[in-house]
LOPA-971982 format. One record per residue (C-alpha): x, y, z; residue in one letter. Coordinates in pm, whole numbers, padded with zeros to 5 digits, always signed. Example, Ala and Ser with C-alpha at 12.3 -4.5 7.8 and 13.67 -1.06 7.14 Angstrom:
2
+01230-00450+00780A/+01367-00106+00714S/
//
This chain:
828
-01565-03511+00368X/-01502-03838+00163X/-01199-03832-00045X/-01159-04191-00169X/-01360-04307-00473X/-01693-04462-00406X/-01778-04780-00613X/-02075-04707-00868X/-02218-04856-01126X/-01986-04872-01462X/-02095-04660-01735X/-02116-04859-02032X/-02063-04558-02263X/-01994-04219-02120X/-02061-04044-02419X/-02434-04140-02370X/-02431-04129-01989X/-02667-03885-01799X/-02475-03888-01499X/-02094-03899-01446X/-01900-03886-01103X/-01629-03643-01040X/-01399-03914-00986X/-01504-04053-01339X/-01403-03724-01536X/-01057-03514-01611X/-00943-03213-01756X/-00990-03360-02116X/-01365-03397-02068X/-01491-03037-02099X/-01714-03154-02391X/-01845-03425-02167X/-01930-03234-01835X/-01795-02878-01904X/-01494-02652-01737X/-01582-02652-01394X/-01696-03013-01343X/-01404-03140-01561X/-01171-02922-01362X/-01328-03089-01016X/-01285-03449-01154X/-00930-03356-01243X/-00838-03231-00880X/-01020-03538-00738X/-00820-03771-00934X/-00480-03588-00943X/-00435-03363-00666X/-00610-03529-00372X/-00322-03767-00337X/-00118-03445-00318X/-00300-03326-00014X/-00577-03072-00183X/-00892-03140-00046X/-01194-03116-00285X/-01563-03235-00209X/-01698-03460-00446X/-02049-03514-00609X/-02145-03601-00956X/-02240-03417-01310X/-02542-03438-01543X/-02354-03470-01884X/-02359-03222-02205X/-02535-03560-02376X/-02840-03526-02064X/-02870-03161-02150X/-02903-03242-02564X/-03120-03536-02481X/-03341-03323-02283X/-03351-03046-02590X/-03374-03279-02859X/-03657-03477-02694X/-03846-03178-02630X/-03785-03048-02969X/-03644-02704-02812X/-03370-02665-03051X/-03585-02484-03354X/-03802-02307-03097X/-03481-02165-02931X/-03324-02065-03254X/-03643-01902-03337X/-03652-01652-03086X/-03315-01576-03073X/-03330-01462-03464X/-03396-01098-03384X/-03160-01076-03095X/-02979-00757-03051X/-02714-00782-02756X/-02651-00395-02772X/-03022-00342-02714X/-03080-00402-02326X/-03479-00421-02384X/-03414-00689-02655X/-03151-00889-02528X/-03388-00891-02153X/-03686-01010-02373X/-03519-01293-02599X/-03349-01416-02275X/-03657-01430-02068X/-03843-01591-02338X/-03566-01876-02352X/-03521-01926-01987X/-03948-01968-01971X/-03937-02224-02244X/-03671-02456-02084X/-03838-02391-01750X/-04149-02485-01850X/-04083-02806-02016X/-04049-03115-01776X/-03718-03301-01787X/-03731-03677-01957X/-03810-03937-01684X/-03530-04137-01742X/-03289-03817-01663X/-03533-03741-01374X/-03440-04097-01223X/-03051-04056-01288X/-03045-03759-01095X/-03244-03913-00788X/-03051-04219-00805X/-02720-03997-00802X/-02815-03778-00542X/-02925-04074-00290X/-02598-04225-00353X/-02431-03893-00271X/-02607-03921+00068X/-02521-04223+00131X/-02154-04148+00063X/-02140-03899+00328X/-02312-04051+00597X/-01997-04246+00721X/-01850-03897+00776X/-02097-03804+01087X/-01897-04024+01316X/-01565-03851+01321X/-01718-03509+01384X/-01735-03390+01749X/-02060-03503+01955X/-02194-03128+01932X/-02241-03185+01594X/-02294-03563+01505X/-02658-03545+01557X/-02724-03255+01344X/-02498-03395+01069X/-02685-03743+01079X/-03025-03568+01009X/-02857-03336+00746X/-02753-03639+00538X/-03097-03781+00495X/-03156-03469+00276X/-02794-03377+00198X/-02701-03002+00146X/-02546-02954-00172X/-02418-02689-00397X/-02583-02719-00777X/-02346-02554-01013X/-02386-02467-01385X/-02082-02585-01631X/-02081-02508-01972X/-01884-02664-02225X/-01752-02379-02341X/-01623-02249-02023X/-01294-02228-01819X/-01110-02166-02115X/-00779-01984-02103X/-00898-01736-02361X/-01276-01701-02196X/-01348-01763-01867X/-01740-01766-01852X/-01707-01702-01496X/-02048-01642-01343X/-02239-01646-01677X/-02475-01915-01543X/-02639-01973-01212X/-02510-02155-00889X/-02748-02270-00605X/-02636-02303-00242X/-02756-02531+00045X/-02978-02728-00195X/-03159-03028+00006X/-03409-03309-00104X/-03446-03465-00429X/-03706-03201-00546X/-03460-02920-00447X/-03192-03092-00633X/-03438-03173-00945X/-03567-02810-00942X/-03201-02622-00921X/-03099-02873-01242X/-03348-02773-01413X/-03272-02327-01350X/-02905-02444-01430X/-03001-02551-01787X/-03256-02245-01807X/-02929-02026-01699X/-02756-02104-02003X/-02966-01810-02149X/-02958-01572-01879X/-02880-01215-02047X/-02539-01198-01967X/-02441-01568-02099X/-02623-01466-02436X/-02408-01146-02430X/-02100-01305-02362X/-02121-01581-02564X/-02184-01332-02823X/-01887-01107-02757X/-01685-01395-02772X/-01779-01546-03096X/-01957-01832-02965X/-02290-01989-03110X/-02553-02029-02866X/-02708-02356-02954X/-02356-02546-02987X/-02263-02467-02589X/-02440-02737-02377X/-02499-02731-02015X/-02371-03005-01762X/-02463-02927-01386X/-02251-03034-01078X/-02411-03111-00767X/-02159-03101-00491X/-02166-03140-00113X/-02165-02824+00022X/-01875-02717+00280X/-01982-02574+00566X/-01836-02246+00544X/-02117-02090+00639X/-01965-02173+01007X/-01618-02054+00936X/-01503-01842+00604X/-01445-01873+00241X/-01300-01704-00066X/-01099-01671-00380X/-00760-01686-00453X/-00533-01657-00771X/-00173-01790-00827X/-00078-01495-01018X/-00118-01104-00910X/-00459-01023-01058X/-00328-00665-01134X/+00002-00659-01261X/+00038-01013-01375X/+00368-01072-01132X/+00374-01453-01170X/+00545-01524-00817X/+00252-01424-00588X/-00052-01561-00492X/-00350-01349-00368X/-00603-01494-00146X/-00937-01325-00046X/-01124-01438+00263X/-01473-01333+00422X/-01675-01479+00655X/-01949-01742+00559X/-02051-01880+00209X/-01812-01768-00065X/-02055-01617-00280X/-02029-01284-00100X/-01664-01265-00222X/-01720-01348-00550X/-02014-01132-00590X/-01845-00803-00446X/-02088-00774-00141X/-01799-00774+00105X/-01467-00605+00100X/-01280-00910+00218X/-00911-01008+00393X/-00646-00989+00121X/-00327-01204+00172X/-00035-01197-00079X/+00220-01510-00061X/+00540-01578-00271X/+00562-01867-00424X/+00918-01944-00507X/+01062-01994-00135X/+00694-02148-00012X/+00812-02430-00243X/+01120-02443-00007X/+00895-02432+00288X/+00951-02069+00395X/+00660-01867+00541X/+00684-01565+00304X/+00343-01394+00370X/+00437-01045+00177X/+00079-00882+00308X/-00223-00922+00502X/-00482-00657+00463X/-00778-00661+00695X/-01128-00610+00541X/-01459-00510+00671X/-01651-00809+00591X/-01963-00653+00734X/-02212-00925+00630X/-02177-01317+00594X/-02397-01517+00385X/-02542-01828+00615X/-02786-02112+00585X/-03127-01983+00624X/-03210-02261+00819X/-03547-02157+00967X/-03669-01923+00698X/-03832-01946+00332X/-03489-01895+00148X/-03173-02138+00123X/-02936-01884+00243X/-02914-01522+00397X/-02693-01238+00469X/-02625-01155+00846X/-02430-00861+01006X/-02084-00960+01127X/-02008-00852+01468X/-01773-00545+01494X/-01505-00747+01711X/-01502-01032+01434X/-01466-00745+01160X/-01150-00635+01319X/-00991-01007+01301X/-00827-01180+01034X/-01059-01482+00898X/-00757-01680+00800X/-00447-01760+01054X/-00099-01781+00891X/-00090-02177+00890X/-00398-02149+00693X/-00304-01871+00450X/+00019-02074+00379X/-00167-02409+00306X/-00398-02242+00081X/-00116-02087-00103X/+00062-02431-00122X/-00226-02568-00279X/-00257-02280-00532X/+00116-02369-00632X/-00001-02746-00676X/-00282-02669-00887X/-00111-02401-01089X/+00199-02632-01161X/-00060-02911-01228X/-00270-02764-01466X/+00067-02610-01631X/+00179-02947-01675X/-00145-03074-01848X/-00182-02767-02056X/+00184-02761-02158X/+00217-02413-02110X/+00219-02188-01796X/-00149-02182-01652X/-00197-01921-01369X/-00541-02036-01182X/-00852-01868-01039X/-00944-02043-00732X/-01264-02078-00488X/-01174-02212-00156X/-01414-02298+00167X/-01329-02378+00542X/-01555-02625+00717X/-01631-02477+01044X/-01744-02793+01205X/-01345-02978+01121X/-01162-02654+01054X/-01058-02819+00720X/-01009-02638+00416X/-01129-02731+00097X/-01080-02621-00279X/-01442-02613-00456X/-01362-02491-00795X/-01032-02399-00995X/-01017-02271-01346X/-00779-02097-01566X/-00711-01705-01488X/-00785-01551-01823X/-00659-01194-01826X/-00316-01158-01725X/-00214-01473-01882X/-00334-01369-02200X/-00138-01026-02208X/+00161-00997-02418X/+00489-01014-02226X/+00686-00808-02474X/+00509-00493-02423X/+00530-00237-02130X/+00221-00014-02138X/+00210+00264-01842X/-00051+00536-01762X/+00061+00871-01622X/-00165+01118-01509X/-00046+01511-01636X/-00294+01696-01388X/-00440+01630-01052X/-00737+01780-00893X/-00954+01708-00580X/-00990+01354-00511X/-01362+01257-00424X/-01326+00889-00325X/-01043+00613-00294X/-01070+00248-00305X/-00869-00039-00439X/-00746+00016-00790X/-00778-00267-01039X/-00562-00268-01311X/-00305+00021-01363X/-00498+00233-01635X/-00667+00555-01626X/-01038+00599-01749X/-01259+00922-01748X/-01610+01040-01864X/-01932+01151-01698X/-02048+00924-01400X/-02360+00744-01392X/-02479+00626-01060X/-02698+00316-01100X/-02794+00114-00765X/-03038-00160-00930X/-02970-00385-01214X/-03321-00321-01348X/-03200+00054-01441X/-02898-00048-01637X/-03080+00061-01986X/-02996+00412-01843X/-02633+00355-01903X/-02474+00568-02196X/-02165+00437-02347X/-01850+00591-02245X/-01999+00667-01886X/-01842+00576-01579X/-02067+00330-01404X/-02084+00391-01040X/-02294+00131-00824X/-02271-00060-00519X/-02148-00353-00654X/-02206-00562-00993X/-02307-00909-01092X/-02321-01084-01416X/-02653-00887-01475X/-02456-00580-01515X/-02194-00713-01768X/-02430-00598-02066X/-02315-00243-01996X/-02010-00262-01814X/-01855-00347-02182X/-01959+00017-02256X/-01787+00185-01952X/-01489+00402-01954X/-01416+00290-01582X/-01601+00139-01271X/-01654+00246-00944X/-01819+00035-00661X/-01878+00085-00285X/-01820-00271-00206X/-01589-00549-00317X/-01229-00645-00322X/-00980-00763-00602X/-01133-01087-00668X/-01506-00962-00670X/-01714-00972-01000X/-01655-00618-01047X/-01248-00649-01069X/-01279-00985-01282X/-01493-00813-01525X/-01296-00473-01565X/-00992-00677-01604X/-01096-00894-01867X/-01251-00589-02072X/-00924-00399-02032X/-01152-00116-01802X/-01018+00076-01515X/-01189+00005-01173X/-01191+00126-00809X/-01373-00142-00602X/-01436-00113-00204X/-01491+00277-00197X/-01738+00199+00064X/-01893+00602-00002X/-01877+00619-00407X/-02268+00608-00453X/-02291+00920-00215X/-01959+01117-00290X/-02042+01093-00691X/-02339+01263-00875X/-02475+01113-01188X/-02361+01319-01517X/-02072+01480-01279X/-01728+01435-01469X/-01473+01237-01299X/-01112+01063-01375X/-01071+00702-01237X/-00698+00641-01215X/-00553+00305-01106X/-00198+00410-01201X/-00070+00550-00856X/-00028+00245-00684X/-00270+00009-00505X/-00484+00313-00409X/-00702+00385-00664X/-00855+00762-00671X/-01133+00931-00808X/-01046+01282-00945X/-01302+01529-01005X/-01303+01649-01327X/-01172+01534-01671X/-00792+01501-01611X/-00512+01499-01902X/-00309+01179-01909X/-00072+00998-02122X/+00017+00625-02209X/+00326+00483-02303X/+00386+00180-02491X/+00762+00030-02484X/+00853-00292-02688X/+01075-00520-02431X/+01219-00719-02729X/+01583-00720-02796X/+01703-00502-02516X/+02066-00475-02492X/+02269-00639-02207X/+02523-00413-02043X/+02860-00466-01794X/+02703-00190-01603X/+02436-00335-01392X/+02122-00105-01430X/+01909-00118-01102X/+01606+00057-00998X/+01491+00278-00687X/+01173+00165-00545X/+01055+00307-00223X/+00661+00191-00242X/+00623-00155-00181X/+00244-00128-00339X/+00393-00025-00664X/+00711-00312-00648X/+00505-00586-00848X/+00414-00364-01135X/+00773-00217-01170X/+00934-00573-01170X/+00823-00558-01552X/+01071-00317-01630X/+01385-00481-01729X/+01609-00363-01427X/+01869-00625-01274X/+01734-00562-00936X/+01697-00253-00680X/+01991-00036-00602X/+01777+00150-00337X/+01488+00050-00131X/+01423+00341+00135X/+01269+00223+00455X/+01136+00580+00508X/+00819+00545+00253X/+00719+00208+00467X/+00756+00343+00802X/+00566+00680+00705X/+00303+00533+00509X/+00244+00176+00665X/+00354+00220+01002X/+00297+00587+01065X/+00421+00553+01439X/+00777+00634+01604X/+00913+00296+01682X/+01023+00411+02060X/+00640+00503+02095X/+00574+00170+02029X/+00821+00006+02265X/+00730+00256+02528X/+00355+00267+02457X/+00236+00254+02847X/+00468+00570+02893X/+00335+00778+02658X/+00245+01108+02793X/+00013+01242+02506X/-00335+01061+02549X/-00443+01136+02186X/-00126+01023+02050X/-00190+00722+02268X/-00524+00683+02126X/-00430+00650+01774X/-00153+00416+01809X/-00396+00207+01975X/-00624+00201+01694X/-00338+00170+01463X/-00215-00145+01652X/-00551-00293+01752X/-00444-00632+01608X/-00134-00636+01827X/-00084-00690+02204X/+00265-00656+02132X/+00313-00310+01970X/+00676-00367+01875X/+00585-00646+01675X/+00332-00443+01463X/+00631-00227+01364X/+00879-00559+01255X/+00579-00744+01089X/+00498-00421+00859X/+00829-00331+00796X/+00931-00691+00717X/+00641-00710+00484X/+00706-00424+00296X/+01028-00474+00253X/+00968-00866+00144X/+00732-00741-00127X/+00994-00526-00301X/+01238-00835-00241X/+01010-01062-00407X/+00907-00850-00685X/+01292-00868-00818X/+01373-01205-00648X/+01658-01362-00707X/+01793-01031-00816X/+01988-00826-00536X/+01760-00583-00393X/+02001-00328-00142X/+01771-00202+00140X/+01883+00109+00324X/+01816+00106+00670X/+01619+00388+00835X/+01755+00745+00713X/+01507+00980+00871X/+01661+01284+01031X/+01516+01399+01395X/+01275+01644+01224X/+01098+01406+01043X/+01142+01145+01326X/+00925+01369+01530X/+00652+01389+01283X/+00563+01035+01325X/+00276+00960+01602X/+00454+01005+01945X/+00788+01100+01766X/+00767+01421+01983X/+00848+01274+02289X/+01165+01091+02170X/+01320+01336+01961X/+01574+01611+02009X/+01530+01976+01853X/+01829+02028+01621X/+01915+02328+01430X/+02074+02127+01144X/+01912+01823+01148X/+02059+01717+00815X/+02419+01672+00985X/+02296+01568+01309X/+02157+01266+01489X/+02066+01045+01169X/+02194+00736+01017X/+02464+00521+01185X/+02466+00703+01501X/+02135+00655+01587X/+02174+00251+01575X/+02432+00214+01841X/+02345+00500+02077X/+02152+00367+02398X/+01882+00608+02367X/+01762+00445+02021X/+01921+00110+01961X/+01607-00070+02085X/+01411+00081+01783X/+01719-00023+01542X/+01673-00375+01684X/+01302-00390+01573X/+01472-00289+01213X/+01698-00579+01245X/+01420-00822+01341X/+01240-00727+01037X/+01524-00785+00782X/+01589-01119+00992X/+01246-01219+00925X/+01255-01135+00563X/+01587-01323+00485X/+01557-01628+00762X/+01157-01661+00751X/+01073-01568+00432X/+01399-01690+00246X/+01424-01374+00066X/+01807-01374+00084X/+01860-01127-00195X/+01830-00860+00044X/+02142-00685+00117X/+02129-00411+00402X/+02289-00057+00353X/+02396+00164+00609X/+02358+00557+00554X/+02541+00825+00697X/+02827+00629+00872X/+03066+00884+00941X/+03381+00670+01048X/+03502+00304+00981X/+03467+00275+01426X/+03117+00356+01370X/+03048+00114+01113X/+03221-00176+01324X/+02989-00070+01622X/+02631-00110+01351X/+02789-00435+01223X/+02816-00547+01589X/+02488-00424+01688X/+02325-00621+01368X/+02479-00947+01470X/+02323-00908+01832X/+01965-00961+01662X/+02062-01199+01403X/+02218-01066+01119X/+02584-01167+01105X/+02762-01071+00833X/+02858-01343+00625X/+02618-01583+00781X/+02316-01717+00519X/+02517-01518+00282X/+02466-01160+00421X/+02650-00863+00283X/+02647-00525+00430X/+02700-00216+00226X/+02755+00147+00317X/+02616+00462+00155X/+02913+00651+00038X/+02782+00995+00083X/+03008+01198+00287X/+03353+01324+00204X/+03506+01119+00455X/+03333+00798+00343X/+03541+00874+00005X/+03838+00980+00164X/+03876+00651+00391X/+03700+00436+00156X/+03964+00223+00200X/+03908+00160+00556X/+03546+00143+00485X/+03623-00144+00275X/+03767-00341+00569X/+03432-00327+00728X/+03139-00333+00470X/+03090-00528+00142X/+03005-00261-00069X/+02960+00083-00154X/+02646+00269-00276X/+02707+00655-00384X/+02464+00881-00246X/+02520+01168-00492X/+02239+01404-00349X/+02417+01428+00017X/+02765+01380-00131X/+02707+01705-00350X/+02571+01898-00067X/+02857+01800+00188X/+03108+01865-00097X/+03004+02200-00175X/+02853+02294+00187X/+02513+02377+00083X/+02159+02272+00153X/+01975+02231-00150X/+01646+02329+00030X/+01776+02662+00091X/+01638+02912-00232X/+01953+03134-00124X/+02206+02880-00251X/+01998+02601-00433X/+02141+02714-00776X/+02472+02609-00657X/+02348+02243-00643X/+02482+02044-00917X/+02610+01678-00899X/+02809+01764-01231X/+03047+02012-01035X/+03414+01910-01062X/+03461+01859-00704X/+03181+01646-00693X/+03312+01445-00978X/+03646+01380-00837X/+03477+01268-00535X/+03324+01006-00711X/+03599+00903-00932X/+03824+00852-00605X/+03549+00640-00434X/+03515+00426-00733X/+03912+00381-00795X/+03947+00305-00425X/+03645+00041-00415X/+03797-00144-00712X/+04152-00124-00563X/+03987-00321-00260X/+03800-00550-00459X/+03442-00420-00346X/+03148-00386-00530X/+03029+00015-00595X/+02713+00179-00766X/+02555+00487-00741X/+02162+00521-00611X/+02144+00913-00620X/+01951+01139-00843X/+02221+01204-01063X/+02206+00948-01350X/+01840+00964-01346X/+01862+01342-01458X/+02156+01366-01650X/+02256+01141-01908X/+02610+01291-01929X/+02676+01194-01542X/+02568+00850-01633X/+02810+00844-01929X/+03084+00978-01681X/+03003+00683-01445X/+03039+00427-01726X/+03352+00531-01824X/+03500+00517-01468X/+03380+00155-01446X/+03121+00200-01201X/+02960-00137-01091X/+02596-00054-01120X/+02366+00248-01124X/+02034+00257-00965X/+01782+00466-01121X/+01422+00625-01125X/+01188+00382-01266X/+01097+00626-01577X/+01460+00633-01653X/+01544+00265-01665X/+01518+00199-02010X/+01647+00530-02173X/+01944+00471-01923X/+02008+00118-02035X/+02019+00212-02407X/+02240+00486-02352X/+02506+00275-02124X/+02506+00020-02397X/+02595+00274-02637X/+02869+00419-02427X/+03008+00035-02328X/+03038-00020-02719X/+03311+00262-02733X/
//
């Protein structure tokens, strides 16, 4: 698409111009052409030189709108019909809005405004006629015909829009695939009228804007042929947690309107911004969406666009490749950095993008400040926790981290929204801006369709309402007046529970927290919670367990993936084939999933240390993974059997351990997350430790290279007694108080017969801990603890501080109280 400035007749006075080209406006021109158009102009002028592609066009000005209103003497008439407006009365709101729109649509444009729009559109057609020559032969003739009546998007851009504190997103109308002078004029007229949609009137009222002080600019922009490829939305901040270092990209086939409206469940990609800027490839997550439909041009029909079904084989593919994901994420960084500089404050961005199916090129078609997470106070940690659980009715993607409950109201059509009562849970297929008058009254929102950047998700965040989107079956599973609880506080997966369940809200002020000599770290197992946990003031992660990622995200035994063709159980083989259907190379599935899980945790706390314990399943736990039965021995006492280090160098298992090493190498070398410190569990002897170190080096994890440290769990009596020898092999220790207690006292805490004897505070255990700390200190090695004891017992934490332990890794809910206690102990 055209990226150079086109010679146009100089405007004598911008303040009284009807038309301004995007190249003529910038971020300071919101009063002239609205937020959307001023932002497009800003990017074309300032960011295209940095490689960010933006299709050009022109804008009718706010002056043109006011000229139209004044010349037709509409202001007093609009004022009169809005006099008895009651936005809380849906019927009254609909009546007033309909009257206002009809008044504008039935009033012709002034001739001079009409001529200005026609002239600009014809110039735009000429500008793009040169583009056809660089297209492939199969598209060239088609393009030459199209440029005679150029396909454009006609978008509303209000002068009180895309402000950091109020987005006005979707309040006015957008018209896609508009052709011809007549089509452009009609769409511009409709955009003017859309300043008085029901949702726009309600939104202005709620945000304290005067209805007649806001003007409407219209942007006419060359369409990107994403109907032949894909489009979507991206945020330069995590939309759920406010985590600033990740960009979220959503994508679906066809025009982007389906993603914005929540009509499809899109693909989702997370990219880590800090190391991306250093040219690493930190794609933290790739989630495939169903993408069941796509919006395309309706070339042979009476409508401008239509939705068609996506073939099943296409639905199962990602609609962006890794290079495209990384390019979009880099653009998100460039756009965010630019607007933060312009506004002189950190400004995360909400960005729409599209891919041209003819050329394969990516474009940015809109960018506005994000208006929810960026407005939240940074000094308050607010957490929700369910106190009880019940039957799960349906699941979907959680929006926000809150909980809401009430009677359900299932509404499938916008013309039935008057049935909704305040405090109910809105359950529907999807929402669009017409639903907003009732959304603010809901205790929660549940939809069948949509992803985390859809309309329902954006509005729910803006209003502070929990929402679960993309359930697929919510309107079938939930009945009107059924009492339900909508929980978004349990990670990435949102759950709708039957009944009104009790929950608690805890608010913690993070101002003036003390600093401690003892590092306060956190235990983190679930990558889906990592971004939200990062707001807790810990100094890193002392224990990230691979077991959660393997059991919940990979689900298959690593050897079953390596030896997939030799599996004997056909049912298991079928399940693994379904799980890995995007992978011809089954072991790579294990590597990618493990790497992304670890990387997400490492990114959340970057550049603080993140100690990742390599796999420590016992043989009976490994056997429970898909295909595990064919590779695992039957052991009478798996706790002290074939686990941890003894597996890693064993000829039977070393191929599987190699996959773990490849994942760690990907995290550190490809993604740039060098804050990851691998830790070896259940290492019985120093000689065994040396074998594991050698095995890791074979797969690119060489101790000391690229700053790589390797820690060992101190959880066996031998680890304590031979700590001086282990210190010659490893760079640090982490005490596992659970296993150390069991093995010191010779008991199984899962046995009801002896469980009462399990106590980390036993003198024998404490002596072991004391000896381990003293030996590590003498050898100049760091030593921490990652077991349960300091989380459960404040007196044990005090004991550790007095011994001079370097760090304590705690469960998330224990971090703050232990931090305060440690500060007191250190004071003496």
